[in-house]
C-alpha positions as CSV (number, residue, x, y, z in Angstrom):
1,M,6.4,2.5,4.8
2,P,5.5,2.1,8.5
3,I,5.1,5.9,8.7
4,L,2.8,5.9,5.7
5,L,0.7,3.1,7.2
6,E,0.4,5.0,10.5
7,E,-0.8,8.1,8.6
8,V,-3.5,6.1,6.6
9,S,-4.6,4.3,9.8
10,E,-5.0,7.6,11.6
11,K,-7.0,9.2,8.8
12,V,-9.3,6.2,8.6
13,R,-9.8,6.2,12.3
14,H,-10.9,9.8,12.4
15,H,-12.8,9.9,9.0
16,P,-16.4,11.2,9.6
17,K,-18.1,8.5,7.7
18,L,-16.0,5.7,9.3
19,I,-15.9,6.9,12.9
20,F,-18.8,4.7,13.8
21,A,-17.5,1.6,12.1
22,D,-17.1,-1.6,14.3
23,D,-13.7,-2.3,13.0
24,F,-11.4,-1.9,9.8
25,E,-8.6,-3.8,8.3
26,I,-5.8,-2.3,6.1
27,S,-3.8,-4.6,3.9
28,V,-0.6,-3.2,2.2
29,E,1.7,-4.7,-0.4
30,S,4.7,-3.2,-2.1
31,H,7.3,-4.3,-4.5
32,H,10.4,-3.1,-6.1
33,S,12.2,-4.7,-9.0
34,A,15.3,-3.7,-11.0
35,S,17.1,-5.1,-14.0
36,S,20.0,-4.2,-16.2
37,R,21.0,-5.0,-19.8
38,H,24.6,-5.5,-20.9
39,Q,26.1,-5.7,-24.4
40,N,29.8,-6.8,-24.8
41,G,30.4,-6.4,-21.1
42,Q,29.0,-2.9,-21.1
43,L,26.0,-1.7,-19.2
44,V,23.5,-0.3,-21.8
45,A,20.3,0.0,-19.9
46,E,18.9,-0.1,-16.3
47,T,15.2,-0.2,-15.4
48,S,13.4,0.0,-12.1
49,D,9.8,-0.6,-11.1
50,E,8.0,0.2,-7.8
51,G,4.5,-0.6,-6.9
52,F,2.3,0.0,-3.9
53,W,-1.1,-1.5,-3.2
54,L,-3.4,-0.7,-0.3
55,S,-6.8,-2.2,0.6
56,L,-9.3,-1.0,3.2
57,R,-12.0,-3.3,4.6
58,V,-14.5,-1.6,6.9
59,L,-17.0,-3.5,9.2
60,H,-20.4,-2.1,10.1
61,R,-22.6,-4.2,12.4
62,K,-19.9,-7.0,12.1
63,A,-20.3,-7.2,8.3
64,P,-18.3,-5.6,5.5
65,G,-19.8,-2.3,4.5
């Protein structure tokens, strides 16, 4: 994920509409969960879930904008 965050940061830094922003803040959250179900000692099902959340806050004239 650090590579992805660097790519997003680079794109934001050079975006034409954001190039004059005072500052920006990127928040990232990800999760991964897995579960399995057994019946009579035998594996009958496995599930997996992944999520990714990204938030971008841009400051213009020291205020969100």
